[in-house]
C-alpha positions as CSV (number, residue, x, y, z in Angstrom):
1,M,-6.3,-10.1,-24.0
2,E,-9.9,-12.1,-24.7
3,P,-12.3,-9.8,-25.7
4,F,-14.2,-7.3,-23.4
5,K,-16.2,-4.9,-23.5
6,L,-15.7,-1.2,-22.5
7,V,-18.1,1.0,-20.7
8,R,-17.3,5.5,-20.0
9,A,-18.7,6.3,-17.2
10,Q,-19.8,9.5,-16.9
11,N,-20.7,9.8,-13.3
12,N,-20.6,8.2,-9.9
13,A,-23.8,6.3,-10.4
14,T,-23.2,5.3,-14.0
15,A,-19.7,4.2,-12.7
16,I,-21.3,1.9,-9.8
17,A,-24.4,0.6,-11.3
18,A,-22.0,-0.7,-15.2
19,A,-19.5,-2.5,-11.9
20,T,-22.1,-4.6,-9.9
21,S,-20.8,-8.2,-11.7
22,K,-17.5,-9.9,-10.5
23,D,-17.0,-9.4,-14.3
24,T,-16.5,-6.3,-14.4
25,K,-13.4,-4.1,-13.3
26,F,-12.4,0.0,-13.1
27,I,-9.9,1.0,-14.8
28,A,-8.0,4.6,-14.8
29,G,-4.3,4.9,-15.5
30,G,-4.2,1.3,-16.3
31,T,-0.3,0.5,-15.4
32,N,-1.7,-2.8,-13.3
33,I,-5.1,-4.6,-14.8
34,I,-3.8,-4.3,-18.0
35,D,-0.6,-6.2,-17.2
36,L,-2.8,-8.7,-15.7
37,M,-4.9,-8.9,-19.0
38,K,-2.2,-9.2,-20.6
39,L,-1.1,-12.2,-19.0
40,Y,-4.3,-13.7,-18.2
41,I,-4.5,-12.9,-15.2
42,E,-7.3,-11.0,-15.4
43,T,-10.0,-11.3,-17.6
44,P,-12.7,-9.0,-17.2
45,K,-15.3,-9.1,-19.4
46,Q,-16.7,-5.5,-19.2
47,L,-14.2,-2.8,-18.5
48,V,-15.4,0.7,-17.0
49,D,-13.7,3.6,-18.0
50,I,-13.6,6.5,-15.3
51,T,-11.0,8.2,-16.6
52,G,-13.5,11.0,-17.2
53,L,-14.9,11.2,-13.0
54,N,-14.6,13.9,-10.9
55,L,-12.1,12.6,-9.1
56,N,-8.9,14.5,-9.6
57,Q,-8.9,17.1,-6.8
58,I,-6.5,17.4,-3.5
59,E,-8.1,19.5,-1.2
60,T,-7.2,20.5,2.1
61,Q,-10.7,20.4,4.9
62,A,-11.3,22.8,7.6
63,D,-9.7,20.1,10.2
64,G,-6.8,20.3,8.8
65,S,-6.9,17.0,6.8
66,I,-5.8,16.4,3.4
67,K,-8.5,14.7,0.6
68,I,-6.9,13.4,-2.0
69,G,-9.4,12.2,-5.0
70,A,-8.8,8.5,-6.1
71,L,-7.8,9.8,-9.6
72,V,-5.1,12.0,-9.4
73,K,-2.3,10.9,-10.4
74,N,0.8,9.5,-8.7
75,T,2.8,12.5,-9.8
76,T,1.0,15.0,-8.8
77,V,0.4,13.7,-4.9
78,A,4.3,13.9,-5.1
79,Y,5.1,17.0,-6.0
80,H,1.6,18.9,-4.1
81,P,3.2,21.4,-2.0
82,A,0.8,20.5,0.9
83,I,2.0,16.8,0.8
84,T,5.5,17.7,0.6
85,K,5.2,20.7,3.8
86,Q,2.7,17.8,6.4
87,F,3.7,14.3,5.0
88,P,7.1,14.3,3.2
89,M,7.4,10.2,3.6
90,L,4.0,10.2,1.5
91,S,5.7,12.3,-1.1
92,E,9.1,10.3,-0.9
93,A,7.9,7.2,-0.9
94,I,6.4,7.5,-4.3
95,L,8.9,9.2,-5.8
96,S,10.7,5.8,-4.9
97,G,8.4,3.4,-6.8
98,A,7.9,3.1,-10.3
99,T,9.0,5.2,-13.2
100,A,7.9,8.4,-14.2
101,Q,6.4,7.3,-16.7
102,L,4.1,5.1,-15.0
103,R,3.5,7.6,-11.6
104,N,2.1,10.5,-14.4
105,M,-0.4,7.6,-15.2
106,A,-0.9,5.6,-12.2
107,S,-3.4,6.8,-10.4
108,V,-4.1,6.8,-6.3
109,G,-7.1,4.8,-6.1
110,G,-5.3,2.4,-8.3
111,N,-2.1,2.5,-6.3
112,L,-4.0,0.8,-3.2
113,L,-6.2,-1.9,-5.4
114,Q,-2.5,-3.4,-7.0
115,R,-2.2,-6.8,-6.8
116,P,0.6,-8.4,-5.1
117,R,4.3,-9.5,-6.2
118,C,4.6,-12.7,-6.7
119,Y,5.9,-14.6,-9.8
120,Y,4.2,-17.4,-9.2
121,F,0.9,-15.5,-8.8
122,Y,2.0,-14.0,-13.1
123,D,2.8,-17.1,-14.0
124,T,-0.2,-18.8,-15.0
125,A,2.3,-22.5,-15.5
126,F,2.5,-22.1,-11.4
127,P,-1.3,-23.2,-8.6
128,C,-1.2,-20.2,-7.1
129,N,-4.4,-19.5,-4.5
130,K,-5.0,-16.0,-5.3
131,R,-5.8,-17.0,-9.0
132,E,-7.7,-20.7,-8.2
133,P,-8.2,-21.3,-4.5
134,G,-7.0,-24.8,-3.5
135,T,-5.1,-25.4,-6.0
136,G,-1.6,-24.4,-3.2
137,C,0.8,-22.0,-3.4
138,S,3.5,-22.4,-5.1
139,A,6.1,-19.9,-3.7
140,I,6.1,-21.9,0.3
141,P,8.7,-24.5,-1.6
142,G,9.4,-22.8,-4.0
143,Y,11.7,-19.9,-4.7
144,N,10.9,-17.1,-2.1
145,R,13.2,-14.6,-1.7
146,N,10.8,-11.7,-2.3
147,H,8.3,-13.3,0.1
148,A,6.3,-11.6,2.8
149,V,7.5,-12.4,6.8
150,L,4.6,-10.8,8.1
151,G,1.0,-11.5,7.7
152,T,0.9,-14.7,6.2
153,T,-1.0,-17.6,5.7
154,E,-0.1,-21.5,4.8
155,N,-2.6,-20.3,2.1
156,C,-0.2,-17.2,0.7
157,I,3.3,-15.2,1.2
158,A,2.7,-12.8,-1.5
159,T,3.7,-8.8,-0.6
160,H,2.5,-6.3,-0.8
161,P,4.0,-4.4,-3.9
162,S,3.2,-0.4,-3.0
163,D,5.3,1.9,-1.6
164,M,2.5,4.7,-1.9
165,C,0.4,2.6,0.6
166,V,2.8,2.5,3.4
167,P,3.1,5.9,4.9
168,M,-0.5,6.0,4.4
169,A,-1.0,3.1,6.5
170,A,1.4,5.1,9.2
171,L,-0.7,8.0,8.9
172,G,-3.6,5.8,9.6
173,A,-5.6,7.2,6.2
174,T,-9.5,6.7,6.0
175,I,-11.1,5.2,2.5
176,Q,-13.7,6.6,1.2
177,V,-16.0,4.5,-1.3
178,Q,-19.4,5.4,-2.8
179,T,-21.6,2.2,-3.0
180,A,-25.3,2.0,-4.8
181,K,-26.3,2.4,-1.2
182,G,-24.6,5.8,-0.1
183,V,-21.2,6.2,1.4
184,R,-19.0,5.0,3.7
185,S,-15.8,5.5,5.3
186,I,-12.7,2.8,5.5
187,P,-9.5,3.1,8.2
188,F,-6.8,2.3,6.2
189,N,-5.6,-1.0,7.8
190,D,-9.3,-2.1,7.4
191,F,-9.4,-2.0,4.3
192,Y,-6.5,-5.2,3.5
193,I,-7.1,-8.5,3.5
194,I,-4.3,-11.2,5.3
195,P,-4.4,-14.2,3.3
196,G,-6.8,-16.8,5.2
197,K,-10.0,-18.8,3.8
198,T,-9.6,-16.2,0.8
199,P,-7.0,-16.1,-0.7
200,Q,-8.1,-14.5,-4.2
201,Y,-9.2,-11.4,-2.0
202,E,-7.0,-8.4,-1.0
203,T,-9.7,-6.1,0.2
204,I,-13.2,-5.9,2.0
205,L,-14.6,-4.6,-1.7
206,R,-17.4,-5.3,-3.5
207,P,-18.2,-5.8,-6.4
208,G,-19.9,-2.0,-7.9
209,E,-18.1,0.1,-4.9
210,L,-15.9,2.6,-6.4
211,I,-13.0,4.1,-4.0
212,T,-13.7,8.2,-4.4
213,S,-10.8,9.5,-2.1
214,V,-8.2,9.3,0.6
215,T,-8.3,11.3,4.1
216,L,-4.9,11.8,5.3
217,P,-5.4,13.0,8.9
218,N,-4.2,16.7,10.1
219,L,-1.0,14.8,12.5
220,P,1.3,17.5,11.9
221,F,4.4,15.4,13.7
222,A,3.9,14.0,10.2
223,A,5.5,17.2,8.8
224,K,9.3,15.1,10.3
225,S,8.5,12.4,8.6
226,H,10.9,9.8,6.2
227,Y,10.5,6.9,3.9
228,L,13.3,4.1,3.6
229,K,13.4,1.7,1.1
230,V,15.8,-0.8,0.3
231,R,15.9,-2.6,-2.8
232,D,18.1,-5.2,-5.2
233,R,19.2,-2.0,-7.0
234,A,18.8,2.1,-7.2
235,S,16.8,2.5,-10.3
236,Y,13.2,0.7,-10.7
237,E,12.7,-1.8,-8.2
238,F,10.3,-3.4,-5.2
239,A,11.2,-2.9,-1.9
240,L,13.1,-5.5,-0.5
241,T,12.3,-3.6,2.8
242,S,10.4,-0.3,3.7
243,A,9.6,1.9,6.3
244,A,7.9,4.7,6.8
245,V,8.5,6.6,10.2
246,A,7.3,10.1,12.1
247,L,8.5,11.2,15.2
248,D,6.7,13.9,17.8
249,I,10.0,14.6,19.5
250,A,10.5,17.0,22.4
251,N,13.6,17.2,25.3
252,G,14.8,13.9,23.8
253,K,11.8,12.2,24.4
254,I,8.9,10.7,21.8
255,N,5.9,11.6,22.8
256,N,3.9,10.1,19.8
257,S,5.1,8.0,17.0
258,R,3.9,6.1,13.8
259,I,6.2,3.2,11.6
260,A,5.1,0.8,8.8
261,L,6.6,-1.4,6.9
262,G,6.5,-2.5,3.2
263,G,8.5,-4.9,1.3
264,V,7.8,-7.2,4.2
265,A,4.0,-8.0,4.3
266,T,1.1,-9.3,2.7
267,K,-0.5,-5.3,3.5
268,P,0.4,-2.4,4.1
269,W,1.5,-3.2,7.8
270,R,1.2,-0.4,10.4
271,S,3.8,-1.6,13.3
272,L,1.6,-0.9,16.4
273,A,4.0,-3.0,18.1
274,A,6.9,-0.4,17.3
275,E,5.2,2.4,18.0
276,K,4.0,1.3,21.8
277,V,8.1,0.4,22.6
278,L,8.7,4.3,21.6
279,N,5.6,6.8,22.8
280,G,7.1,7.8,26.1
281,A,10.6,6.5,25.7
282,S,13.7,8.8,25.2
283,A,14.6,9.0,22.1
284,N,17.8,6.8,21.2
285,A,19.7,4.2,19.5
286,Q,18.7,1.7,22.6
287,T,15.0,2.8,22.2
288,F,14.9,2.6,18.5
289,K,16.2,-0.9,17.9
290,A,13.9,-2.0,20.9
291,A,11.2,-0.7,18.7
292,A,12.8,-2.9,15.5
293,D,12.6,-6.1,17.2
294,A,9.2,-5.6,18.0
295,A,7.9,-4.9,14.7
296,M,9.6,-8.1,13.6
297,A,8.5,-10.4,16.8
298,D,6.0,-12.1,14.8
299,A,8.0,-12.7,11.6
300,K,7.9,-16.1,9.9
301,P,10.7,-16.5,7.1
302,H,10.3,-19.1,4.4
303,K,13.7,-20.6,3.0
304,Y,15.1,-18.0,0.9
305,N,13.8,-15.2,2.5
306,A,15.2,-14.9,6.1
307,F,17.3,-12.1,5.9
308,K,14.9,-10.0,5.4
309,I,13.9,-9.9,9.2
310,E,17.8,-8.4,10.5
311,L,17.3,-6.6,7.5
312,A,13.8,-4.8,8.1
313,K,15.0,-4.1,11.5
314,R,18.4,-2.4,10.2
315,T,15.9,-0.1,8.1
316,I,13.5,1.0,10.6
317,V,16.5,2.2,12.5
318,R,17.3,3.5,10.1
319,A,14.7,5.3,9.3
320,L,14.3,6.4,13.0
321,E,17.7,7.9,13.9
322,T,17.0,9.7,10.0
323,V,13.8,11.5,11.7
324,G,15.5,11.6,15.1
325,G,17.7,13.7,13.4
326,M,15.5,15.9,12.3
327,V,14.5,17.4,15.9
């Protein structure tokens, strides 16, 4: 790693003041950024240590929503009683990702900001539009078995790596961000950017903006939910496909639903198309299959990852069957 300056922030304001340059990065658990620095993909001139900030609480709000501080460790979220009771798919997603050691270090805010999963992005010997815009995407003509089939462009097909973010997308979480001018709340689906003309950016965050918390809405039917992850091995591995599903079923009819996908898209992918098929329909195999087909209707495969489309459909159906059986 190249030399850098480390600044320890005493409060939110000093953290933001120290990080107004694009050459400055925040660091908490460091489980992603340190690896990127070792590989010379991230080369910040300054790191702002935010581990001392008061952002490590999980609080149930008056309206029943749950606010999770950006510095709460992934392990803490996964085992928190309110999360396991109200949002089991979030707990399942976190526990399916990384190792216990990484979950003990990784923060919620850091998980939101993970860089993409792509071996060409991580290997500086290959051109990559995320590292150097305009140089091309090596994955498109290359070995793209693990890459995205949804939300792709001619500039990038890298997969978003997070498990945690998939149920958060399904739930319609809100991300709170503090800036020098105040606080703003960002709907989860608006936070991430599909790699268009600026593939080097994955989120709408600007330099000096600090994620302070994530709020999960009061969604009672999410108590019956499930996260299903399909991967090459049962141990520590990224998803080939995954699905976060919640269903509100009464008398055999689906009144409401939430579906988001992981492992197949350039961002955590909430499928409104699948939800449209489910809502108001009967909870049966035919409906579940139709929802899966709708979710993957716009998928664009490349040479080595076409199998993901059928695999994702089966993942969705299995997750729906699981939640449907909980009723």
